[in-house]
mmCIF file of the N, C-alpha and C atoms, coordinates in Angstrom:
data_MODEL
# 
_entry.id   MODEL 
# 
loop_
_atom_site.group_PDB 
_atom_site.id 
_atom_site.type_symbol 
_atom_site.label_atom_id 
_atom_site.label_alt_id 
_atom_site.label_comp_id 
_atom_site.label_asym_id 
_atom_site.label_entity_id 
_atom_site.label_seq_id 
_atom_site.pdbx_PDB_ins_code 
_atom_site.Cartn_x 
_atom_site.Cartn_y 
_atom_site.Cartn_z 
_atom_site.occupancy 
_atom_site.B_iso_or_equiv 
_atom_site.pdbx_formal_charge 
_atom_site.auth_seq_id 
_atom_site.auth_comp_id 
_atom_site.auth_asym_id 
_atom_site.auth_atom_id 
_atom_site.pdbx_PDB_model_num 
ATOM 1   N N  . UNK A 1 1  ? 17.076  -2.689  4.430   1.00 0.00 ? 1  UNK A N  1 
ATOM 2   C CA . UNK A 1 1  ? 15.992  -1.746  4.172   1.00 0.00 ? 1  UNK A CA 1 
ATOM 3   C C  . UNK A 1 1  ? 15.655  -1.772  2.681   1.00 0.00 ? 1  UNK A C  1 
ATOM 4   N N  . UNK A 1 2  ? 14.368  -1.603  2.414   1.00 0.00 ? 2  UNK A N  1 
ATOM 5   C CA . UNK A 1 2  ? 13.856  -1.624  1.050   1.00 0.00 ? 2  UNK A CA 1 
ATOM 6   C C  . UNK A 1 2  ? 13.325  -0.247  0.676   1.00 0.00 ? 2  UNK A C  1 
ATOM 7   N N  . UNK A 1 3  ? 13.530  0.153   -0.557  1.00 0.00 ? 3  UNK A N  1 
ATOM 8   C CA . UNK A 1 3  ? 12.892  1.351   -1.093  1.00 0.00 ? 3  UNK A CA 1 
ATOM 9   C C  . UNK A 1 3  ? 11.701  0.886   -1.912  1.00 0.00 ? 3  UNK A C  1 
ATOM 10  N N  . UNK A 1 4  ? 10.505  1.284   -1.487  1.00 0.00 ? 4  UNK A N  1 
ATOM 11  C CA . UNK A 1 4  ? 9.264   0.857   -2.114  1.00 0.00 ? 4  UNK A CA 1 
ATOM 12  C C  . UNK A 1 4  ? 8.574   2.071   -2.733  1.00 0.00 ? 4  UNK A C  1 
ATOM 13  N N  . UNK A 1 5  ? 8.166   1.934   -3.980  1.00 0.00 ? 5  UNK A N  1 
ATOM 14  C CA . UNK A 1 5  ? 7.443   2.968   -4.714  1.00 0.00 ? 5  UNK A CA 1 
ATOM 15  C C  . UNK A 1 5  ? 5.954   2.752   -4.453  1.00 0.00 ? 5  UNK A C  1 
ATOM 16  N N  . UNK A 1 6  ? 5.337   3.651   -3.701  1.00 0.00 ? 6  UNK A N  1 
ATOM 17  C CA . UNK A 1 6  ? 3.933   3.516   -3.294  1.00 0.00 ? 6  UNK A CA 1 
ATOM 18  C C  . UNK A 1 6  ? 3.039   4.465   -4.069  1.00 0.00 ? 6  UNK A C  1 
ATOM 19  N N  . UNK A 1 7  ? 1.851   3.982   -4.390  1.00 0.00 ? 7  UNK A N  1 
ATOM 20  C CA . UNK A 1 7  ? 0.836   4.809   -5.027  1.00 0.00 ? 7  UNK A CA 1 
ATOM 21  C C  . UNK A 1 7  ? -0.463  4.648   -4.245  1.00 0.00 ? 7  UNK A C  1 
ATOM 22  N N  . UNK A 1 8  ? -1.138  5.778   -3.982  1.00 0.00 ? 8  UNK A N  1 
ATOM 23  C CA . UNK A 1 8  ? -2.373  5.776   -3.198  1.00 0.00 ? 8  UNK A CA 1 
ATOM 24  C C  . UNK A 1 8  ? -3.536  6.284   -4.039  1.00 0.00 ? 8  UNK A C  1 
ATOM 25  N N  . UNK A 1 9  ? -4.726  5.734   -3.773  1.00 0.00 ? 9  UNK A N  1 
ATOM 26  C CA . UNK A 1 9  ? -5.948  6.166   -4.443  1.00 0.00 ? 9  UNK A CA 1 
ATOM 27  C C  . UNK A 1 9  ? -7.038  6.432   -3.407  1.00 0.00 ? 9  UNK A C  1 
ATOM 28  N N  . UNK A 1 10 ? -8.035  7.214   -3.829  1.00 0.00 ? 10 UNK A N  1 
ATOM 29  C CA . UNK A 1 10 ? -9.270  7.437   -3.072  1.00 0.00 ? 10 UNK A CA 1 
ATOM 30  C C  . UNK A 1 10 ? -8.970  7.863   -1.633  1.00 0.00 ? 10 UNK A C  1 
ATOM 31  N N  . UNK A 1 11 ? -9.635  7.229   -0.661  1.00 0.00 ? 11 UNK A N  1 
ATOM 32  C CA . UNK A 1 11 ? -9.496  7.663   0.729   1.00 0.00 ? 11 UNK A CA 1 
ATOM 33  C C  . UNK A 1 11 ? -8.084  7.461   1.277   1.00 0.00 ? 11 UNK A C  1 
ATOM 34  N N  . UNK A 1 12 ? -7.328  6.531   0.724   1.00 0.00 ? 12 UNK A N  1 
ATOM 35  C CA . UNK A 1 12 ? -5.939  6.371   1.163   1.00 0.00 ? 12 UNK A CA 1 
ATOM 36  C C  . UNK A 1 12 ? -5.108  7.575   0.729   1.00 0.00 ? 12 UNK A C  1 
ATOM 37  N N  . UNK A 1 13 ? -5.350  8.059   -0.474  1.00 0.00 ? 13 UNK A N  1 
ATOM 38  C CA . UNK A 1 13 ? -4.662  9.254   -0.951  1.00 0.00 ? 13 UNK A CA 1 
ATOM 39  C C  . UNK A 1 13 ? -5.019  10.456  -0.082  1.00 0.00 ? 13 UNK A C  1 
ATOM 40  N N  . UNK A 1 14 ? -6.290  10.581  0.267   1.00 0.00 ? 14 UNK A N  1 
ATOM 41  C CA . UNK A 1 14 ? -6.718  11.684  1.132   1.00 0.00 ? 14 UNK A CA 1 
ATOM 42  C C  . UNK A 1 14 ? -6.027  11.619  2.485   1.00 0.00 ? 14 UNK A C  1 
ATOM 43  N N  . UNK A 1 15 ? -5.986  10.436  3.091   1.00 0.00 ? 15 UNK A N  1 
ATOM 44  C CA . UNK A 1 15 ? -5.382  10.286  4.418   1.00 0.00 ? 15 UNK A CA 1 
ATOM 45  C C  . UNK A 1 15 ? -3.875  10.524  4.382   1.00 0.00 ? 15 UNK A C  1 
ATOM 46  N N  . UNK A 1 16 ? -3.216  10.056  3.325   1.00 0.00 ? 16 UNK A N  1 
ATOM 47  C CA . UNK A 1 16 ? -1.763  10.220  3.216   1.00 0.00 ? 16 UNK A CA 1 
ATOM 48  C C  . UNK A 1 16 ? -1.380  11.634  2.792   1.00 0.00 ? 16 UNK A C  1 
ATOM 49  N N  . UNK A 1 17 ? -2.330  12.347  2.164   1.00 0.00 ? 17 UNK A N  1 
ATOM 50  C CA . UNK A 1 17 ? -2.033  13.693  1.699   1.00 0.00 ? 17 UNK A CA 1 
ATOM 51  C C  . UNK A 1 17 ? -1.151  13.709  0.464   1.00 0.00 ? 17 UNK A C  1 
ATOM 52  N N  . UNK A 1 18 ? -1.107  12.600  -0.238  1.00 0.00 ? 18 UNK A N  1 
ATOM 53  C CA . UNK A 1 18 ? -0.282  12.487  -1.442  1.00 0.00 ? 18 UNK A CA 1 
ATOM 54  C C  . UNK A 1 18 ? -0.759  11.293  -2.260  1.00 0.00 ? 18 UNK A C  1 
ATOM 55  N N  . UNK A 1 19 ? -0.436  11.300  -3.532  1.00 0.00 ? 19 UNK A N  1 
ATOM 56  C CA . UNK A 1 19 ? -0.799  10.186  -4.407  1.00 0.00 ? 19 UNK A CA 1 
ATOM 57  C C  . UNK A 1 19 ? 0.345   9.195   -4.568  1.00 0.00 ? 19 UNK A C  1 
ATOM 58  N N  . UNK A 1 20 ? 1.558   9.636   -4.256  1.00 0.00 ? 20 UNK A N  1 
ATOM 59  C CA . UNK A 1 20 ? 2.737   8.821   -4.539  1.00 0.00 ? 20 UNK A CA 1 
ATOM 60  C C  . UNK A 1 20 ? 3.841   9.147   -3.537  1.00 0.00 ? 20 UNK A C  1 
ATOM 61  N N  . UNK A 1 21 ? 4.619   8.147   -3.193  1.00 0.00 ? 21 UNK A N  1 
ATOM 62  C CA . UNK A 1 21 ? 5.826   8.385   -2.401  1.00 0.00 ? 21 UNK A CA 1 
ATOM 63  C C  . UNK A 1 21 ? 6.771   7.201   -2.546  1.00 0.00 ? 21 UNK A C  1 
ATOM 64  N N  . UNK A 1 22 ? 8.043   7.470   -2.329  1.00 0.00 ? 22 UNK A N  1 
ATOM 65  C CA . UNK A 1 22 ? 9.047   6.422   -2.205  1.00 0.00 ? 22 UNK A CA 1 
ATOM 66  C C  . UNK A 1 22 ? 9.304   6.293   -0.712  1.00 0.00 ? 22 UNK A C  1 
ATOM 67  N N  . UNK A 1 23 ? 9.129   5.088   -0.189  1.00 0.00 ? 23 UNK A N  1 
ATOM 68  C CA . UNK A 1 23 ? 9.262   4.875   1.256   1.00 0.00 ? 23 UNK A CA 1 
ATOM 69  C C  . UNK A 1 23 ? 10.338  3.838   1.531   1.00 0.00 ? 23 UNK A C  1 
ATOM 70  N N  . UNK A 1 24 ? 11.195  4.141   2.487   1.00 0.00 ? 24 UNK A N  1 
ATOM 71  C CA . UNK A 1 24 ? 12.196  3.186   2.952   1.00 0.00 ? 24 UNK A CA 1 
ATOM 72  C C  . UNK A 1 24 ? 11.598  2.433   4.125   1.00 0.00 ? 24 UNK A C  1 
ATOM 73  N N  . UNK A 1 25 ? 11.624  1.107   4.047   1.00 0.00 ? 25 UNK A N  1 
ATOM 74  C CA . UNK A 1 25 ? 10.963  0.279   5.052   1.00 0.00 ? 25 UNK A CA 1 
ATOM 75  C C  . UNK A 1 25 ? 11.733  -1.012  5.285   1.00 0.00 ? 25 UNK A C  1 
ATOM 76  N N  . UNK A 1 26 ? 11.494  -1.600  6.419   1.00 0.00 ? 26 UNK A N  1 
ATOM 77  C CA . UNK A 1 26 ? 12.012  -2.942  6.692   1.00 0.00 ? 26 UNK A CA 1 
ATOM 78  C C  . UNK A 1 26 ? 10.878  -3.965  6.663   1.00 0.00 ? 26 UNK A C  1 
ATOM 79  N N  . UNK A 1 27 ? 9.679   -3.539  6.255   1.00 0.00 ? 27 UNK A N  1 
ATOM 80  C CA . UNK A 1 27 ? 8.521   -4.437  6.205   1.00 0.00 ? 27 UNK A CA 1 
ATOM 81  C C  . UNK A 1 27 ? 8.794   -5.569  5.215   1.00 0.00 ? 27 UNK A C  1 
ATOM 82  N N  . UNK A 1 28 ? 8.649   -6.815  5.653   1.00 0.00 ? 28 UNK A N  1 
ATOM 83  C CA . UNK A 1 28 ? 8.950   -7.935  4.754   1.00 0.00 ? 28 UNK A CA 1 
ATOM 84  C C  . UNK A 1 28 ? 7.838   -8.265  3.761   1.00 0.00 ? 28 UNK A C  1 
ATOM 85  N N  . UNK A 1 29 ? 6.592   -7.872  4.064   1.00 0.00 ? 29 UNK A N  1 
ATOM 86  C CA . UNK A 1 29 ? 5.462   -8.205  3.188   1.00 0.00 ? 29 UNK A CA 1 
ATOM 87  C C  . UNK A 1 29 ? 4.580   -6.979  2.982   1.00 0.00 ? 29 UNK A C  1 
ATOM 88  N N  . UNK A 1 30 ? 3.680   -7.083  2.001   1.00 0.00 ? 30 UNK A N  1 
ATOM 89  C CA . UNK A 1 30 ? 2.722   -6.003  1.761   1.00 0.00 ? 30 UNK A CA 1 
ATOM 90  C C  . UNK A 1 30 ? 1.844   -5.776  2.986   1.00 0.00 ? 30 UNK A C  1 
ATOM 91  N N  . UNK A 1 31 ? 1.464   -6.851  3.666   1.00 0.00 ? 31 UNK A N  1 
ATOM 92  C CA . UNK A 1 31 ? 0.634   -6.722  4.874   1.00 0.00 ? 31 UNK A CA 1 
ATOM 93  C C  . UNK A 1 31 ? 1.372   -5.937  5.952   1.00 0.00 ? 31 UNK A C  1 
ATOM 94  N N  . UNK A 1 32 ? 2.635   -6.236  6.145   1.00 0.00 ? 32 UNK A N  1 
ATOM 95  C CA . UNK A 1 32 ? 3.427   -5.517  7.147   1.00 0.00 ? 32 UNK A CA 1 
ATOM 96  C C  . UNK A 1 32 ? 3.612   -4.055  6.751   1.00 0.00 ? 32 UNK A C  1 
ATOM 97  N N  . UNK A 1 33 ? 3.806   -3.808  5.466   1.00 0.00 ? 33 UNK A N  1 
ATOM 98  C CA . UNK A 1 33 ? 3.945   -2.435  4.994   1.00 0.00 ? 33 UNK A CA 1 
ATOM 99  C C  . UNK A 1 33 ? 2.655   -1.656  5.239   1.00 0.00 ? 33 UNK A C  1 
ATOM 100 N N  . UNK A 1 34 ? 1.506   -2.269  4.951   1.00 0.00 ? 34 UNK A N  1 
ATOM 101 C CA . UNK A 1 34 ? 0.238   -1.579  5.183   1.00 0.00 ? 34 UNK A CA 1 
ATOM 102 C C  . UNK A 1 34 ? 0.054   -1.286  6.675   1.00 0.00 ? 34 UNK A C  1 
ATOM 103 N N  . UNK A 1 35 ? 0.418   -2.219  7.542   1.00 0.00 ? 35 UNK A N  1 
ATOM 104 C CA . UNK A 1 35 ? 0.339   -1.968  8.985   1.00 0.00 ? 35 UNK A CA 1 
ATOM 105 C C  . UNK A 1 35 ? 1.208   -0.777  9.378   1.00 0.00 ? 35 UNK A C  1 
ATOM 106 N N  . UNK A 1 36 ? 2.400   -0.700  8.813   1.00 0.00 ? 36 UNK A N  1 
ATOM 107 C CA . UNK A 1 36 ? 3.300   0.428   9.079   1.00 0.00 ? 36 UNK A CA 1 
ATOM 108 C C  . UNK A 1 36 ? 2.658   1.739   8.629   1.00 0.00 ? 36 UNK A C  1 
ATOM 109 N N  . UNK A 1 37 ? 2.064   1.731   7.443   1.00 0.00 ? 37 UNK A N  1 
ATOM 110 C CA . UNK A 1 37 ? 1.437   2.938   6.909   1.00 0.00 ? 37 UNK A CA 1 
ATOM 111 C C  . UNK A 1 37 ? 0.194   3.330   7.698   1.00 0.00 ? 37 UNK A C  1 
ATOM 112 N N  . UNK A 1 38 ? -0.530  2.354   8.217   1.00 0.00 ? 38 UNK A N  1 
ATOM 113 C CA . UNK A 1 38 ? -1.704  2.653   9.062   1.00 0.00 ? 38 UNK A CA 1 
ATOM 114 C C  . UNK A 1 38 ? -1.278  3.438   10.297  1.00 0.00 ? 38 UNK A C  1 
ATOM 115 N N  . UNK A 1 39 ? -0.135  3.083   10.861  1.00 0.00 ? 39 UNK A N  1 
ATOM 116 C CA . UNK A 1 39 ? 0.375   3.814   12.024  1.00 0.00 ? 39 UNK A CA 1 
ATOM 117 C C  . UNK A 1 39 ? 0.763   5.246   11.660  1.00 0.00 ? 39 UNK A C  1 
ATOM 118 N N  . UNK A 1 40 ? 1.339   5.421   10.478  1.00 0.00 ? 40 UNK A N  1 
ATOM 119 C CA . UNK A 1 40 ? 1.811   6.741   10.052  1.00 0.00 ? 40 UNK A CA 1 
ATOM 120 C C  . UNK A 1 40 ? 0.655   7.646   9.624   1.00 0.00 ? 40 UNK A C  1 
ATOM 121 N N  . UNK A 1 41 ? -0.265  7.117   8.804   1.00 0.00 ? 41 UNK A N  1 
ATOM 122 C CA . UNK A 1 41 ? -1.315  7.936   8.196   1.00 0.00 ? 41 UNK A CA 1 
ATOM 123 C C  . UNK A 1 41 ? -2.709  7.706   8.773   1.00 0.00 ? 41 UNK A C  1 
ATOM 124 N N  . UNK A 1 42 ? -2.834  6.837   9.739   1.00 0.00 ? 42 UNK A N  1 
ATOM 125 C CA . UNK A 1 42 ? -4.136  6.524   10.352  1.00 0.00 ? 42 UNK A CA 1 
ATOM 126 C C  . UNK A 1 42 ? -5.152  6.024   9.326   1.00 0.00 ? 42 UNK A C  1 
ATOM 127 N N  . UNK A 1 43 ? -4.699  5.178   8.403   1.00 0.00 ? 43 UNK A N  1 
ATOM 128 C CA . UNK A 1 43 ? -5.627  4.571   7.449   1.00 0.00 ? 43 UNK A CA 1 
ATOM 129 C C  . UNK A 1 43 ? -6.683  3.790   8.217   1.00 0.00 ? 43 UNK A C  1 
ATOM 130 N N  . UNK A 1 44 ? -7.944  3.990   7.867   1.00 0.00 ? 44 UNK A N  1 
ATOM 131 C CA . UNK A 1 44 ? -9.044  3.329   8.569   1.00 0.00 ? 44 UNK A CA 1 
ATOM 132 C C  . UNK A 1 44 ? -9.446  2.000   7.933   1.00 0.00 ? 44 UNK A C  1 
ATOM 133 N N  . UNK A 1 45 ? -9.139  1.818   6.665   1.00 0.00 ? 45 UNK A N  1 
ATOM 134 C CA . UNK A 1 45 ? -9.573  0.607   5.961   1.00 0.00 ? 45 UNK A CA 1 
ATOM 135 C C  . UNK A 1 45 ? -8.805  -0.628  6.414   1.00 0.00 ? 45 UNK A C  1 
ATOM 136 N N  . UNK A 1 46 ? -9.541  -1.704  6.577   1.00 0.00 ? 46 UNK A N  1 
ATOM 137 C CA . UNK A 1 46 ? -8.927  -2.995  6.889   1.00 0.00 ? 46 UNK A CA 1 
ATOM 138 C C  . UNK A 1 46 ? -8.415  -3.626  5.592   1.00 0.00 ? 46 UNK A C  1 
ATOM 139 N N  . UNK A 1 47 ? -7.306  -4.339  5.649   1.00 0.00 ? 47 UNK A N  1 
ATOM 140 C CA . UNK A 1 47 ? -6.785  -4.997  4.445   1.00 0.00 ? 47 UNK A CA 1 
ATOM 141 C C  . UNK A 1 47 ? -7.800  -5.926  3.771   1.00 0.00 ? 47 UNK A C  1 
ATOM 142 N N  . UNK A 1 48 ? -8.680  -6.540  4.541   1.00 0.00 ? 48 UNK A N  1 
ATOM 143 C CA . UNK A 1 48 ? -9.670  -7.460  3.969   1.00 0.00 ? 48 UNK A CA 1 
ATOM 144 C C  . UNK A 1 48 ? -10.620 -6.752  3.002   1.00 0.00 ? 48 UNK A C  1 
ATOM 145 N N  . UNK A 1 49 ? -10.716 -5.417  3.092   1.00 0.00 ? 49 UNK A N  1 
ATOM 146 C CA . UNK A 1 49 ? -11.595 -4.635  2.217   1.00 0.00 ? 49 UNK A CA 1 
ATOM 147 C C  . UNK A 1 49 ? -10.907 -4.215  0.923   1.00 0.00 ? 49 UNK A C  1 
ATOM 148 N N  . UNK A 1 50 ? -9.623  -4.512  0.792   1.00 0.00 ? 50 UNK A N  1 
ATOM 149 C CA . UNK A 1 50 ? -8.839  -3.984  -0.323  1.00 0.00 ? 50 UNK A CA 1 
ATOM 150 C C  . UNK A 1 50 ? -8.096  -5.092  -1.049  1.00 0.00 ? 50 UNK A C  1 
ATOM 151 N N  . UNK A 1 51 ? -7.504  -4.686  -2.164  1.00 0.00 ? 51 UNK A N  1 
ATOM 152 C CA . UNK A 1 51 ? -6.569  -5.536  -2.898  1.00 0.00 ? 51 UNK A CA 1 
ATOM 153 C C  . UNK A 1 51 ? -5.218  -4.847  -2.866  1.00 0.00 ? 51 UNK A C  1 
ATOM 154 N N  . UNK A 1 52 ? -4.176  -5.618  -3.081  1.00 0.00 ? 52 UNK A N  1 
ATOM 155 C CA . UNK A 1 52 ? -2.843  -5.052  -3.214  1.00 0.00 ? 52 UNK A CA 1 
ATOM 156 C C  . UNK A 1 52 ? -2.268  -5.514  -4.548  1.00 0.00 ? 52 UNK A C  1 
ATOM 157 N N  . UNK A 1 53 ? -1.613  -4.593  -5.235  1.00 0.00 ? 53 UNK A N  1 
ATOM 158 C CA . UNK A 1 53 ? -0.919  -4.925  -6.475  1.00 0.00 ? 53 UNK A CA 1 
ATOM 159 C C  . UNK A 1 53 ? 0.561   -4.614  -6.283  1.00 0.00 ? 53 UNK A C  1 
ATOM 160 N N  . UNK A 1 54 ? 1.381   -5.558  -6.667  1.00 0.00 ? 54 UNK A N  1 
ATOM 161 C CA . UNK A 1 54 ? 2.830   -5.380  -6.606  1.00 0.00 ? 54 UNK A CA 1 
ATOM 162 C C  . UNK A 1 54 ? 3.355   -5.533  -8.024  1.00 0.00 ? 54 UNK A C  1 
ATOM 163 N N  . UNK A 1 55 ? 4.019   -4.488  -8.497  1.00 0.00 ? 55 UNK A N  1 
ATOM 164 C CA . UNK A 1 55 ? 4.566   -4.479  -9.856  1.00 0.00 ? 55 UNK A CA 1 
ATOM 165 C C  . UNK A 1 55 ? 3.486   -4.800  -10.889 1.00 0.00 ? 55 UNK A C  1 
ATOM 166 N N  . UNK A 1 56 ? 2.341   -4.131  -10.748 1.00 0.00 ? 56 UNK A N  1 
ATOM 167 C CA . UNK A 1 56 ? 1.221   -4.174  -11.696 1.00 0.00 ? 56 UNK A CA 1 
ATOM 168 C C  . UNK A 1 56 ? 0.493   -5.510  -11.756 1.00 0.00 ? 56 UNK A C  1 
ATOM 169 N N  . UNK A 1 57 ? 0.616   -6.334  -10.716 1.00 0.00 ? 57 UNK A N  1 
ATOM 170 C CA . UNK A 1 57 ? -0.112  -7.611  -10.672 1.00 0.00 ? 57 UNK A CA 1 
ATOM 171 C C  . UNK A 1 57 ? -0.759  -7.760  -9.303  1.00 0.00 ? 57 UNK A C  1 
ATOM 172 N N  . UNK A 1 58 ? -2.052  -8.142  -9.286  1.00 0.00 ? 58 UNK A N  1 
ATOM 173 C CA . UNK A 1 58 ? -2.675  -8.433  -7.998  1.00 0.00 ? 58 UNK A CA 1 
ATOM 174 C C  . UNK A 1 58 ? -1.844  -9.490  -7.287  1.00 0.00 ? 58 UNK A C  1 
ATOM 175 N N  . UNK A 1 59 ? -1.638  -9.285  -5.998  1.00 0.00 ? 59 UNK A N  1 
ATOM 176 C CA . UNK A 1 59 ? -0.736  -10.139 -5.232  1.00 0.00 ? 59 UNK A CA 1 
ATOM 177 C C  . UNK A 1 59 ? -1.351  -10.481 -3.888  1.00 0.00 ? 59 UNK A C  1 
ATOM 178 N N  . UNK A 1 60 ? -0.923  -11.592 -3.296  1.00 0.00 ? 60 UNK A N  1 
ATOM 179 C CA . UNK A 1 60 ? -1.366  -11.890 -1.933  1.00 0.00 ? 60 UNK A CA 1 
ATOM 180 C C  . UNK A 1 60 ? -0.710  -10.913 -0.953  1.00 0.00 ? 60 UNK A C  1 
ATOM 181 N N  . UNK A 1 61 ? -1.416  -10.635 0.118   1.00 0.00 ? 61 UNK A N  1 
ATOM 182 C CA . UNK A 1 61 ? -0.903  -9.702  1.125   1.00 0.00 ? 61 UNK A CA 1 
ATOM 183 C C  . UNK A 1 61 ? 0.401   -10.187 1.741   1.00 0.00 ? 61 UNK A C  1 
ATOM 184 N N  . UNK A 1 62 ? 0.623   -11.477 1.759   1.00 0.00 ? 62 UNK A N  1 
ATOM 185 C CA . UNK A 1 62 ? 1.830   -12.029 2.386   1.00 0.00 ? 62 UNK A CA 1 
ATOM 186 C C  . UNK A 1 62 ? 2.998   -12.184 1.419   1.00 0.00 ? 62 UNK A C  1 
ATOM 187 N N  . UNK A 1 63 ? 2.858   -11.646 0.203   1.00 0.00 ? 63 UNK A N  1 
ATOM 188 C CA . UNK A 1 63 ? 3.967   -11.737 -0.754  1.00 0.00 ? 63 UNK A CA 1 
ATOM 189 C C  . UNK A 1 63 ? 5.157   -10.938 -0.235  1.00 0.00 ? 63 UNK A C  1 
ATOM 190 N N  . UNK A 1 64 ? 6.346   -11.528 -0.258  1.00 0.00 ? 64 UNK A N  1 
ATOM 191 C CA . UNK A 1 64 ? 7.538   -10.794 0.169   1.00 0.00 ? 64 UNK A CA 1 
ATOM 192 C C  . UNK A 1 64 ? 7.818   -9.599  -0.753  1.00 0.00 ? 64 UNK A C  1 
ATOM 193 N N  . UNK A 1 65 ? 8.239   -8.517  -0.152  1.00 0.00 ? 65 UNK A N  1 
ATOM 194 C CA . UNK A 1 65 ? 8.609   -7.328  -0.907  1.00 0.00 ? 65 UNK A CA 1 
ATOM 195 C C  . UNK A 1 65 ? 10.088  -7.371  -1.256  1.00 0.00 ? 65 UNK A C  1 
ATOM 196 N N  . UNK A 1 66 ? 10.414  -6.739  -2.396  1.00 0.00 ? 66 UNK A N  1 
ATOM 197 C CA . UNK A 1 66 ? 11.804  -6.611  -2.817  1.00 0.00 ? 66 UNK A CA 1 
ATOM 198 C C  . UNK A 1 66 ? 12.111  -5.145  -3.078  1.00 0.00 ? 66 UNK A C  1 
ATOM 199 N N  . UNK A 1 67 ? 13.365  -4.792  -2.937  1.00 0.00 ? 67 UNK A N  1 
ATOM 200 C CA . UNK A 1 67 ? 13.788  -3.420  -3.173  1.00 0.00 ? 67 UNK A CA 1 
ATOM 201 C C  . UNK A 1 67 ? 13.345  -2.969  -4.563  1.00 0.00 ? 67 UNK A C  1 
ATOM 202 N N  . UNK A 1 68 ? 12.729  -1.793  -4.625  1.00 0.00 ? 68 UNK A N  1 
ATOM 203 C CA . UNK A 1 68 ? 12.293  -1.220  -5.883  1.00 0.00 ? 68 UNK A CA 1 
ATOM 204 C C  . UNK A 1 68 ? 10.897  -1.610  -6.320  1.00 0.00 ? 68 UNK A C  1 
ATOM 205 N N  . UNK A 1 69 ? 10.201  -2.446  -5.540  1.00 0.00 ? 69 UNK A N  1 
ATOM 206 C CA . UNK A 1 69 ? 8.837   -2.832  -5.899  1.00 0.00 ? 69 UNK A CA 1 
ATOM 207 C C  . UNK A 1 69 ? 7.927   -1.609  -5.975  1.00 0.00 ? 69 UNK A C  1 
ATOM 208 N N  . UNK A 1 70 ? 6.956   -1.679  -6.887  1.00 0.00 ? 70 UNK A N  1 
ATOM 209 C CA . UNK A 1 70 ? 5.897   -0.678  -6.988  1.00 0.00 ? 70 UNK A CA 1 
ATOM 210 C C  . UNK A 1 70 ? 4.654   -1.293  -6.358  1.00 0.00 ? 70 UNK A C  1 
ATOM 211 N N  . UNK A 1 71 ? 4.152   -0.685  -5.286  1.00 0.00 ? 71 UNK A N  1 
ATOM 212 C CA . UNK A 1 71 ? 3.033   -1.235  -4.524  1.00 0.00 ? 71 UNK A CA 1 
ATOM 213 C C  . UNK A 1 71 ? 1.864   -0.260  -4.572  1.00 0.00 ? 71 UNK A C  1 
ATOM 214 N N  . UNK A 1 72 ? 0.688   -0.812  -4.880  1.00 0.00 ? 72 UNK A N  1 
ATOM 215 C CA . UNK A 1 72 ? -0.543  -0.025  -4.893  1.00 0.00 ? 72 UNK A CA 1 
ATOM 216 C C  . UNK A 1 72 ? -1.553  -0.727  -4.002  1.00 0.00 ? 72 UNK A C  1 
ATOM 217 N N  . UNK A 1 73 ? -2.043  -0.029  -2.997  1.00 0.00 ? 73 UNK A N  1 
ATOM 218 C CA . UNK A 1 73 ? -3.134  -0.530  -2.167  1.00 0.00 ? 73 UNK A CA 1 
ATOM 219 C C  . UNK A 1 73 ? -4.422  -0.010  -2.800  1.00 0.00 ? 73 UNK A C  1 
ATOM 220 N N  . UNK A 1 74 ? -5.324  -0.917  -3.162  1.00 0.00 ? 74 UNK A N  1 
ATOM 221 C CA . UNK A 1 74 ? -6.501  -0.557  -3.946  1.00 0.00 ? 74 UNK A CA 1 
ATOM 222 C C  . UNK A 1 74 ? -7.748  -0.652  -3.069  1.00 0.00 ? 74 UNK A C  1 
ATOM 223 N N  . UNK A 1 75 ? -8.270  0.514   -2.647  1.00 0.00 ? 75 UNK A N  1 
ATOM 224 C CA . UNK A 1 75 ? -9.463  0.514   -1.803  1.00 0.00 ? 75 UNK A CA 1 
ATOM 225 C C  . UNK A 1 75 ? -10.715 0.287   -2.645  1.00 0.00 ? 75 UNK A C  1 
ATOM 226 N N  . UNK A 1 76 ? -11.823 -0.040  -1.991  1.00 0.00 ? 76 UNK A N  1 
ATOM 227 C CA . UNK A 1 76 ? -13.073 -0.164  -2.740  1.00 0.00 ? 76 UNK A CA 1 
ATOM 228 C C  . UNK A 1 76 ? -13.485 1.207   -3.272  1.00 0.00 ? 76 UNK A C  1 
ATOM 229 N N  . UNK A 1 77 ? -14.046 1.215   -4.460  1.00 0.00 ? 77 UNK A N  1 
ATOM 230 C CA . UNK A 1 77 ? -14.513 2.470   -5.057  1.00 0.00 ? 77 UNK A CA 1 
ATOM 231 C C  . UNK A 1 77 ? -15.930 2.268   -5.570  1.00 0.00 ? 77 UNK A C  1 
ATOM 232 N N  . UNK A 1 78 ? -16.647 3.362   -5.667  1.00 0.00 ? 78 UNK A N  1 
ATOM 233 C CA . UNK A 1 78 ? -17.991 3.313   -6.231  1.00 0.00 ? 78 UNK A CA 1 
ATOM 234 C C  . UNK A 1 78 ? -18.000 4.157   -7.486  1.00 0.00 ? 78 UNK A C  1 
ATOM 235 N N  . UNK A 1 79 ? -18.922 3.916   -8.307  1.00 0.00 ? 79 UNK A N  1 
ATOM 236 C CA . UNK A 1 79 ? -19.017 4.700   -9.535  1.00 0.00 ? 79 UNK A CA 1 
ATOM 237 C C  . UNK A 1 79 ? -20.150 4.189   -10.394 1.00 0.00 ? 79 UNK A C  1 
ATOM 238 N N  . UNK A 1 80 ? -20.310 4.833   -11.483 1.00 0.00 ? 80 UNK A N  1 
ATOM 239 C CA . UNK A 1 80 ? -21.400 4.434   -12.352 1.00 0.00 ? 80 UNK A CA 1 
ATOM 240 C C  . UNK A 1 80 ? -21.110 4.722   -13.783 1.00 0.00 ? 80 UNK A C  1 
# 
């Protein structure tokens, strides 16, 4: 099991009801972790619409996770 430091923004934060959490998971990749979180929080966004950052670097969705990783799922945002 891995302890992953998660940070949420925008609609993901709204759906999760929090901006941050430490989650224990057996998900081997960021994609698997997002699928797990979709089941828990009913996230509506598809991964293809977002980016993922692991330890402050944009990463591929299939990058293996390691214990203690900091993961941020970055949804599309608008602004001006």
